[in-house]
C-alpha positions, -999 to 999 in steps of 0.1 A, spaced: -515 583 126 -484 561 122 -449 574 126 -428 577 95 -396 558 91 -377 591 92 -391 598 127 -380 564 140 -345 570 126 -344 604 143 -355 589 176 -327 563 173 -301 589 163 -312 613 190 -312 586 218 -277 574 210 -262 608 201 -279 624 231 -264 599 255 -230 599 240 -231 637 235 -239 641 272 -211 618 283 -186 636 260 -197 671 267 -192 666 304 -157 655 299 -146 690 307 -155 681 343 -140 645 346 -114 643 317 -118 605 312 -126 607 275 -100 634 268 -73 613 284 -84 583 264 -86 602 231 -53 618 237 -36 584 243 -55 564 216 -58 589 188 -35 618 198 -63 643 199 -63 674 222 -79 669 256 -106 695 248 -118 676 217 -144 652 234 -162 682 249 -166 698 215 -178 665 199 -203 660 227 -218 695 222 -220 689 185 -238 656 191 -262 672 216 -270 698 189 -278 671 164 -301 653 189 -319 686 196 -322 698 160 -337 665 150 -369 675 168 -370 713 164 -404 725 150 -387 744 121 -388 722 90 -352 728 80 -336 720 114 -338 682 112 -321 685 78 -293 706 93 -290 679 120 -285 652 93 -259 674 76 -241 679 109 -243 641 114 -226 636 80 -198 659 91 -191 642 124 -193 607 108 -167 618 83 -145 627 113 -153 594 130 -143 575 98 -110 595 97 -103 586 133 -108 549 128 -90 546 95 -62 571 99 -56 576 136 -66 542 150 -56 523 118 -86 500 122 -108 506 91 -133 479 103 -140 500 134 -156 526 111 -186 504 103 -208 522 129 -199 556 115 -207 544 80 -241 532 91 -248 565 108 -237 583 77 -262 562 58 -289 572 82 -280 609 77 -287 603 40 -319 584 46 -338 609 68 -340 638 42 -351 613 16 -379 597 36 -389 628 55 -389 654 27 -387 634 -5 -353 648 -12 -335 634 -42 -313 604 -30 -284 610 -54 -282 647 -45 -285 640 -8 -257 614 -10 -235 638 -30 -240 666 -5 -234 644 25 -203 629 10 -190 664 6 -199 672 42 -182 640 54 -151 650 35 -153 683 55 -154 661 86 -123 642 74 -105 675 69 -115 687 103 -102 655 118 -69 661 101 -68 697 115 -76 685 150 -50 658 147 -24 684 138 -33 703 170 -27 672 191 1 647 194 8 614 176 -12 585 191 6 564 217 22 533 202 6 500 213 29 475 229 37 446 206 29 464 174 55 472 147 49 503 127 
């Protein structure tokens, strides 16, 4: 039996999110990502650990035997990619840096369609709403932190 396109996408997502999620979730022990995110984006130091746990949950849910769990993983991915887009556009002021987040958002829409035959337009609508939730969460987390550090040589 051949593997479906959706399964390949979930393997790719889970490999990358699992690795990044592990690195971020262990930030509670080493603090490197917390320090960087605080300086670069003004986020609270605890934020990378939370993001890492969220990403590990996505990676795990992608392969749970309950049919709905991979769909929940894709919805969670849409939320976190909304937050990533917010980070790159609003906090970092580098919209081009959000290309990866936009691609992962696209994958979050593709999996339900190719795996379950979900309606593409409905899936996109729902995932856009979830991504907007991620943007709003990004704004809330930003309010809990400090303004990003100004880069030398930049006028703002």
